[in-house]
Wavefront OBJ file of the C-alpha trace (Angstrom):
o trace
v 117.492 142.528 50.632
v 117.472 144.500 47.445
v 116.715 148.484 47.752
v 113.681 147.618 45.314
v 111.749 146.473 48.359
v 109.888 149.164 49.686
v 107.291 149.812 52.231
v 104.191 152.581 52.372
v 105.949 154.026 55.636
v 109.174 154.112 56.895
v 110.508 152.010 59.580
v 111.690 153.606 62.774
v 113.852 150.130 63.347
v 114.762 147.441 61.278
v 116.730 144.029 61.834
v 117.662 140.966 59.988
v 116.447 137.693 61.298
v 118.102 135.392 58.701
v 116.914 131.973 58.817
v 115.446 131.765 62.418
v 111.719 130.862 62.486
v 109.236 132.105 65.426
v 109.740 129.181 67.528
v 113.398 129.238 67.369
v 114.444 132.765 68.840
v 113.103 135.128 65.850
v 110.213 136.606 68.758
v 112.852 136.971 70.936
v 114.617 139.677 68.839
v 111.556 140.902 67.528
v 110.276 141.388 71.291
v 113.945 143.043 71.615
v 113.610 145.473 69.173
v 109.632 146.489 69.635
v 109.399 147.042 73.210
v 111.147 150.175 73.190
v 109.064 151.929 70.561
v 106.085 154.331 71.165
v 103.090 152.962 70.331
v 102.610 153.171 66.443
v 106.262 152.642 65.986
v 107.199 150.927 63.137
v 109.272 147.960 63.273
v 110.866 146.131 59.719
v 111.288 142.562 60.129
v 113.575 140.814 57.556
v 113.528 137.095 56.944
v 114.347 134.344 54.837
v 112.189 131.791 56.925
v 109.097 130.660 54.458
v 107.151 129.780 57.613
v 107.290 133.329 59.218
v 104.630 133.811 56.105
v 102.152 132.719 58.341
v 103.351 132.629 61.784
v 104.183 136.477 61.878
v 100.684 137.840 60.963
v 99.341 135.027 63.512
v 101.574 136.858 66.461
v 100.151 140.178 65.359
v 96.897 139.143 65.877
v 97.263 137.699 69.265
v 99.402 140.422 70.350
v 97.349 143.620 69.226
v 100.179 144.611 66.742
v 99.627 145.526 63.327
v 100.844 144.029 60.204
v 101.344 147.390 58.071
v 102.757 145.688 54.826
v 104.610 142.439 53.786
v 107.076 142.323 51.212
v 108.109 139.375 49.277
v 110.995 138.958 46.847
v 112.509 136.090 45.800
v 113.965 134.341 49.319
v 113.836 137.635 50.962
v 110.747 138.477 53.186
v 110.309 141.907 54.475
v 107.459 142.540 57.473
v 106.323 146.135 58.644
v 104.912 145.875 61.822
v 103.071 148.551 63.798
v 103.865 148.623 67.976
v 99.867 148.141 68.469
v 98.018 150.234 65.864
v 99.256 152.704 62.897
v 96.859 154.875 63.591
v 98.380 155.587 66.936
v 101.748 156.772 65.699
v 102.907 159.652 66.484
v 105.401 162.095 64.610
v 108.729 161.630 66.489
v 112.071 161.444 65.432
v 113.913 158.513 66.588
v 116.666 157.884 65.133
v 116.679 154.414 63.589
v 118.501 151.886 65.551
v 121.147 149.774 63.895
v 120.595 146.545 62.297
v 121.573 143.329 64.717
v 122.015 139.969 62.785
v 120.584 137.113 64.355
v 121.663 135.954 67.408
v 121.954 136.860 71.017
v 125.025 138.745 72.436
v 125.489 136.693 76.093
v 126.739 138.332 79.350
v 129.212 136.458 81.214
v 128.241 134.457 84.427
v 130.417 135.123 87.274
v 129.230 133.146 90.579
v 129.284 134.553 94.102
v 132.415 132.827 95.204
v 132.340 133.727 98.644
v 128.795 134.253 100.711
v 128.694 137.150 102.852
v 127.943 136.537 106.994
v 123.908 136.423 108.092
v 123.157 139.342 109.695
v 121.009 139.267 112.655
v 117.203 140.316 112.325
v 114.019 141.315 114.297
v 112.551 138.071 115.705
v 108.948 136.535 114.358
v 107.146 136.069 117.651
v 103.966 133.401 117.322
v 100.788 134.488 115.762
v 102.737 137.316 113.565
v 100.340 138.750 111.112
v 101.777 139.235 107.722
v 101.087 139.195 103.902
v 102.225 136.536 101.788
v 104.202 139.032 99.507
v 102.354 141.203 96.991
v 100.020 143.886 97.753
v 97.903 146.164 95.071
v 99.564 148.660 92.969
v 98.796 152.089 92.307
v 97.585 152.825 88.744
v 100.422 155.051 88.195
v 103.057 152.314 89.568
v 101.519 149.947 86.885
v 102.216 152.449 84.189
v 105.930 152.681 85.794
v 106.148 149.122 85.308
v 105.263 148.743 81.804
v 107.292 152.092 80.582
v 110.161 150.515 82.380
v 109.892 147.140 80.878
v 109.191 148.667 77.431
v 112.937 150.917 77.973
v 110.666 154.135 77.951
v 111.403 155.051 81.713
v 114.859 154.905 83.065
v 116.098 152.820 86.371
v 116.664 155.996 88.263
v 112.655 157.415 87.485
v 111.372 154.237 88.002
v 113.010 153.247 91.480
v 112.200 156.672 92.521
v 108.608 155.814 91.652
v 108.517 152.488 93.001
v 109.843 153.626 96.302
v 106.588 155.933 96.917
v 104.336 153.096 96.026
v 106.223 150.791 98.502
v 106.144 153.696 101.161
v 102.301 153.325 100.681
v 102.292 149.440 100.985
v 104.605 149.161 103.863
v 102.269 152.238 105.358
v 98.986 150.167 104.862
v 100.350 147.133 106.455
v 101.612 149.052 109.785
v 98.114 150.745 109.770
v 96.455 147.368 109.858
v 98.803 146.176 112.523
v 100.760 143.759 110.749
v 103.607 142.379 113.051
v 105.955 141.837 109.740
v 106.100 143.581 106.040
v 107.078 143.070 102.659
v 107.314 145.667 100.388
v 104.576 144.484 98.335
v 106.441 143.478 95.354
v 105.915 146.692 94.148
v 108.588 146.824 91.646
v 107.772 143.431 90.003
v 105.592 142.543 87.044
v 104.868 139.591 88.546
v 105.593 137.324 91.807
v 107.930 135.010 89.809
v 108.383 136.474 86.263
v 110.194 139.603 87.248
v 113.299 137.513 87.486
v 113.881 137.565 84.059
v 114.569 141.062 84.105
v 117.092 141.089 86.995
v 119.068 137.887 85.572
v 121.665 137.735 83.114
v 120.633 135.816 79.890
v 117.046 135.888 80.719
v 114.265 137.892 78.979
v 110.889 138.739 79.552
v 108.519 137.989 76.595
v 104.482 138.319 76.629
v 102.685 135.019 77.043
v 101.269 135.468 73.463
v 104.894 135.240 72.258
v 104.653 131.816 73.196
v 101.757 130.649 70.653
v 104.033 129.039 67.944
v 106.366 127.150 70.622
v 103.351 125.143 72.284
v 101.921 121.681 71.154
v 98.712 122.751 71.086
v 98.508 126.667 70.007
v 94.400 126.543 70.132
v 94.156 124.807 73.575
v 96.909 127.388 74.400
v 94.680 130.301 73.467
v 91.743 128.809 75.364
v 93.655 129.014 78.447
v 94.950 132.268 77.760
v 91.241 133.519 77.355
v 90.507 132.227 80.658
v 92.669 135.037 82.061
v 91.452 137.886 84.199
v 94.193 140.006 82.294
v 94.935 140.409 78.776
v 97.510 137.672 77.892
v 99.658 140.330 75.979
v 100.293 142.092 79.902
v 101.421 138.960 81.249
v 105.230 138.391 80.733
v 107.075 134.805 80.746
v 110.658 134.571 81.593
v 112.559 133.238 78.245
v 116.251 131.854 78.922
v 118.661 132.456 75.799
v 121.940 131.712 77.655
v 123.783 130.467 80.873
v 121.825 132.281 83.783
v 123.975 134.793 85.645
v 123.436 137.225 88.842
v 125.305 140.238 88.016
v 123.486 142.167 90.673
v 120.759 141.520 92.961
v 117.240 139.959 92.481
v 115.684 141.637 95.463
v 118.324 142.928 97.670
v 117.592 146.347 96.821
v 113.997 145.567 97.759
v 114.683 144.686 101.019
v 117.334 147.251 101.568
v 114.696 150.288 100.892
v 111.934 148.042 103.230
v 114.063 148.450 105.968
v 114.742 151.771 105.798
v 110.874 152.692 106.653
v 110.466 150.502 109.682
v 111.961 148.587 112.382
v 109.569 145.330 112.176
v 111.128 142.521 110.702
v 110.924 142.489 107.028
v 110.133 139.500 104.594
v 110.602 138.829 100.813
v 109.270 136.291 98.289
v 111.530 134.944 95.833
v 110.147 132.449 93.085
v 111.346 128.832 94.369
v 113.683 126.831 92.030
v 110.986 123.941 90.760
v 108.853 127.046 89.690
v 111.604 128.841 88.082
v 112.565 125.524 86.271
v 109.108 124.679 85.555
v 108.751 128.216 83.801
v 112.227 128.304 82.307
v 112.565 125.522 80.504
v 110.987 125.744 76.892
v 112.071 123.600 73.871
v 113.812 125.464 70.969
v 114.765 128.258 73.429
v 116.641 127.126 76.470
v 117.531 123.913 75.050
v 120.139 126.301 72.669
v 121.759 126.870 76.395
v 121.023 124.053 78.347
v 121.255 120.177 77.372
v 118.013 119.549 79.418
v 116.052 121.159 82.200
v 118.376 119.471 85.261
v 120.969 121.506 83.730
v 119.107 124.426 83.892
v 118.083 123.898 87.590
v 121.451 123.595 88.699
v 122.215 127.538 87.644
v 118.558 128.405 88.759
v 119.677 126.916 92.053
v 122.999 128.849 92.037
v 121.309 132.171 91.558
v 118.952 131.530 94.175
v 121.532 130.605 97.065
v 123.751 133.938 95.899
v 120.614 135.882 96.240
v 119.598 134.584 99.422
v 123.054 134.788 100.829
v 122.559 138.321 100.031
v 119.106 138.786 101.707
v 120.223 137.287 104.772
v 123.544 139.773 104.846
v 120.982 142.469 104.352
v 119.127 141.549 107.508
v 116.229 140.008 106.079
v 114.089 138.348 108.336
v 112.473 136.137 106.094
v 113.200 134.646 103.205
v 109.801 132.799 101.718
v 110.092 130.574 98.227
v 107.019 130.579 96.367
v 106.332 127.120 94.774
v 102.633 126.737 93.973
v 103.087 125.003 91.073
v 103.788 121.721 93.834
v 99.664 121.572 93.599
v 99.779 121.904 89.708
v 101.881 118.760 89.792
v 99.143 116.471 91.972
v 96.003 118.554 90.796
v 95.975 119.499 87.554
v 95.186 116.126 85.186
v 97.337 113.007 83.700
v 100.982 113.112 83.165
v 102.408 115.498 80.107
v 99.097 117.785 80.571
v 100.101 120.966 80.521
v 98.345 123.489 82.664
v 98.676 127.382 82.606
v 99.057 127.049 86.750
v 101.575 130.465 87.651
v 103.118 130.257 83.910
v 104.261 126.371 84.229
v 104.302 126.042 80.716
v 106.529 123.032 80.073
v 106.019 119.308 80.292
v 105.933 117.624 83.721
v 106.442 113.856 84.622
v 104.841 111.845 86.849
v 103.611 113.165 90.630
v 106.347 111.034 92.511
v 109.845 112.376 90.100
v 108.255 115.624 89.885
v 107.890 116.323 93.838
v 111.288 114.455 94.621
v 112.076 116.864 91.768
v 111.399 120.061 93.458
v 112.125 118.917 96.972
v 115.674 118.223 96.094
v 115.888 121.488 94.513
v 114.438 123.795 97.224
v 116.785 121.243 99.489
v 119.856 122.294 97.802
v 118.962 126.051 97.501
v 118.153 126.214 101.527
v 121.174 123.938 102.366
v 123.449 125.707 104.984
v 121.069 128.769 106.056
v 119.215 129.360 109.025
v 116.322 127.282 108.652
v 114.226 129.638 110.884
v 115.026 132.332 108.218
v 113.859 130.340 105.379
v 109.979 129.300 104.438
v 107.875 128.555 101.647
v 104.678 129.015 100.293
v 102.321 127.076 98.018
v 98.781 127.589 96.747
v 96.439 126.302 94.032
v 96.492 129.368 91.958
v 95.829 133.213 92.080
v 95.254 134.661 88.608
v 91.589 135.001 88.775
v 88.929 135.760 91.277
v 87.011 133.134 89.690
v 87.572 129.918 92.165
v 86.049 127.629 89.687
v 89.422 128.169 87.567
v 91.690 127.429 90.200
v 92.980 123.607 91.552
v 91.353 121.814 94.112
v 92.544 119.026 96.443
v 93.553 118.904 99.772
v 96.880 118.058 101.674
v 97.116 114.188 101.430
v 99.593 113.771 98.190
v 101.849 116.711 99.353
v 102.399 116.707 103.219
v 105.101 114.097 103.259
v 107.078 115.973 100.599
v 106.568 119.399 102.151
v 107.742 117.533 105.665
v 110.885 116.706 103.947
v 111.408 120.642 102.900
v 114.439 122.238 104.619
v 112.635 125.189 105.609
v 111.634 126.569 108.863
v 107.828 128.092 107.895
v 105.498 126.311 105.469
v 103.009 129.452 104.492
v 99.927 127.383 103.649
v 96.493 128.028 101.695
v 93.851 127.113 104.473
v 91.263 129.027 104.232
v 89.378 127.812 100.869
v 87.697 125.077 101.072
v 89.580 124.184 97.959
v 92.575 123.407 100.185
v 90.623 120.750 102.403
v 91.247 119.768 106.059
v 94.176 121.348 108.075
v 94.260 118.278 110.294
v 96.096 116.341 107.622
v 98.779 118.789 108.205
v 99.259 117.243 111.681
v 101.822 114.965 109.883
v 104.269 117.947 109.353
v 107.451 117.953 111.492
v 107.078 119.417 114.851
v 110.158 122.424 114.420
v 107.849 123.691 111.129
v 105.926 126.710 111.818
v 103.056 127.062 109.771
v 101.491 130.335 108.156
v 98.071 129.402 108.712
v 95.964 131.117 105.370
v 93.012 132.859 107.588
v 91.558 135.212 105.013
v 90.570 134.733 101.081
v 92.593 137.341 99.366
v 90.037 136.807 96.104
v 86.784 137.792 98.035
v 85.997 141.417 98.926
v 84.177 140.457 101.401
v 86.344 141.009 105.121
v 86.087 137.739 107.322
v 84.758 138.819 110.540
v 87.181 138.965 113.571
v 85.194 136.074 115.125
v 85.562 133.530 112.107
v 89.175 134.191 111.911
v 89.790 133.015 115.259
v 87.701 130.348 115.647
v 89.660 129.391 112.346
v 92.831 129.713 113.945
v 91.653 128.057 117.122
v 91.310 124.667 115.304
v 94.927 125.051 114.163
v 95.858 125.774 117.633
v 94.309 122.549 118.962
v 95.934 120.732 115.830
v 99.695 122.582 116.233
v 99.705 124.900 119.240
v 99.799 128.472 119.195
v 103.907 128.748 119.310
v 103.718 127.226 115.616
v 101.653 129.157 114.185
v 101.452 132.712 112.010
v 98.783 134.404 110.479
v 98.309 135.310 106.750
v 96.099 135.459 103.911
v 95.895 132.266 101.453
v 98.062 134.058 98.830
v 98.938 137.506 97.929
v 96.689 140.642 96.680
v 98.114 141.015 93.561
v 99.845 137.887 92.481
v 100.119 139.653 88.696
v 100.614 143.656 88.647
v 97.895 144.053 85.856
v 95.358 141.726 87.991
v 94.993 142.631 91.507
v 92.675 140.748 93.274
v 91.111 143.201 95.810
v 91.887 146.572 95.961
v 94.381 148.391 98.819
v 91.155 149.249 100.714
v 89.986 145.699 101.269
v 93.598 144.239 101.623
v 94.388 146.936 104.613
v 91.028 145.951 106.100
v 91.574 142.294 105.791
v 95.017 142.152 107.283
v 93.780 144.593 110.254
v 91.003 141.542 110.868
v 93.836 139.044 110.802
v 95.882 141.417 113.656
v 92.483 141.846 115.544
v 92.090 138.066 115.863
v 95.820 137.298 116.714
v 95.878 139.937 119.355
v 92.560 138.130 120.856
v 94.411 134.916 120.686
v 97.625 136.135 122.172
v 95.818 137.320 125.340
v 93.625 134.179 125.227
v 96.707 131.768 125.490
v 99.167 134.184 126.881
v 101.598 134.236 124.063
v 103.716 137.579 124.666
l 1 2 3 4 5 6 7 8 9 10 11 12 13 14 15 16 17 18 19 20 21 22 23 24 25 26 27 28 29 30 31 32 33 34 35 36 37 38 39 40 41 42 43 44 45 46 47 48 49 50 51 52 53 54 55 56 57 58 59 60 61 62 63 64 65 66 67 68 69 70 71 72 73 74 75 76 77 78 79 80 81 82 83 84 85 86 87 88 89 90 91 92 93 94 95 96 97 98 99 100 101 102 103 104 105 106 107 108 109 110 111 112 113 114 115 116 117 118 119 120 121 122 123 124 125 126 127 128 129 130 131 132 133 134 135 136 137 138 139 140 141 142 143 144 145 146 147 148 149 150 151 152 153 154 155 156 157 158 159 160 161 162 163 164 165 166 167 168 169 170 171 172 173 174 175 176 177 178 179 180 181 182 183 184 185 186 187 188 189 190 191 192 193 194 195 196 197 198 199 200 201 202 203 204 205 206 207 208 209 210 211 212 213 214 215 216 217 218 219 220 221 222 223 224 225 226 227 228 229 230 231 232 233 234 235 236 237 238 239 240 241 242 243 244 245 246 247 248 249 250 251 252 253 254 255 256 257 258 259 260 261 262 263 264 265 266 267 268 269 270 271 272 273 274 275 276 277 278 279 280 281 282 283 284 285 286 287 288 289 290 291 292 293 294 295 296 297 298 299 300 301 302 303 304 305 306 307 308 309 310 311 312 313 314 315 316 317 318 319 320 321 322 323 324 325 326 327 328 329 330 331 332 333 334 335 336 337 338 339 340 341 342 343 344 345 346 347 348 349 350 351 352 353 354 355 356 357 358 359 360 361 362 363 364 365 366 367 368 369 370 371 372 373 374 375 376 377 378 379 380 381 382 383 384 385 386 387 388 389 390 391 392 393 394 395 396 397 398 399 400 401 402 403 404 405 406 407 408 409 410 411 412 413 414 415 416 417 418 419 420 421 422 423 424 425 426 427 428 429 430 431 432 433 434 435 436 437 438 439 440 441 442 443 444 445 446 447 448 449 450 451 452 453 454 455 456 457 458 459 460 461 462 463 464 465 466 467 468 469 470 471 472 473 474 475 476 477 478 479 480 481 482 483 484 485 486 487 488 489 490 491 492 493 494 495 496 497 498 499 500 501 502 503 504 505 506 507 508 509 510
């Protein structure tokens, strides 16, 4: 780049992307540099790749950033991009970051060689009431999440804010009468993608950054428009090196939650199949892994390390979230990609995918006490519009679910989209079943009587000793898109608790 090339405004940060194109790493570097800037901050991107001329303006339009100017001189190109709009620019004297050459510095992978011993935890009695995981976040917590992701709020300030949000979430669950609590996933941007902010060699990027990577960008744009939350606010994990776990994924969540209550604490982790489907993206992850099976091996390893540490920290129940199992059988033909929970990579035929998912889950849970491990699945929880979620009964899934080496299944069973629960009588008798007994998407609070009737039917089929009571899914799967308010979530959980008390007395459950 010669000195003759000058933009009408001075950049706050600049970097040279060399010959990288938008589908092969340039967007990762752009995201790394633009996120820490204030609104209106200016980023200069230097490139010698011709395709960037067309792709970068499209990315700016999709992400709501402004392409301020574009200068071309020979093979050299220079783009000046404002984070958001140039009109939002404030006069701040931010020191320009040093230019970074193409490529990413990888963090070394250090496996946990010896697992710590499992610590005791309070028992979870039959007909216990609990949420699935996520709880609506206060507005100030959402602001902290975004500022932390963008590098404008340090770890100490973020966790101090999150501690206050967790106190409120657990307090609401206790007031509702829950028997088991979670921290409400207050520190997470979503139930699954947050792992990218905790694992080595993984990075969170907005869904809109993936537009140049998909086979059908127009169809992808249509899917993004169907979301109830701006796609730029939903982030996706991208793998650019061998995965490592140099710090805990969720152990810190449990450790703080256990200081607030003596009740059993559960924590949800994205399952290995979900993470493999979300993280495996051609042109990004294939630079670190030969295929998705190789990526899956490292995902299994880091999840096993995390579960070992969670159980050592006294976690009563570790729940693996695998909602994409329903995408495998209900979303349509082979190789038809669905947005379902961010599972953007292509899938094979259903029997192959289900067997792959089963083997991954069982590899993760092998050797751990089964009564402390659970699995949850639903049919989509990103929109209150039921017509956008998948539909179908458990017939094509029940046998695979029965082969999972877990002690509890938390299943969507309140909505008609899940079909009849009678199909689940084929599950092994040793499995507990979390019966979805209220719809987290609806503002209407189910009556205690209707919940009692729903669970009575389950008791007829499975016996009261095997049952737990939950909503169909979390109340705020994506941080920016809570499906209900804290008030409604607490009222629904309270209705479940009242129904559970009636059922315990009726069936003589201590």
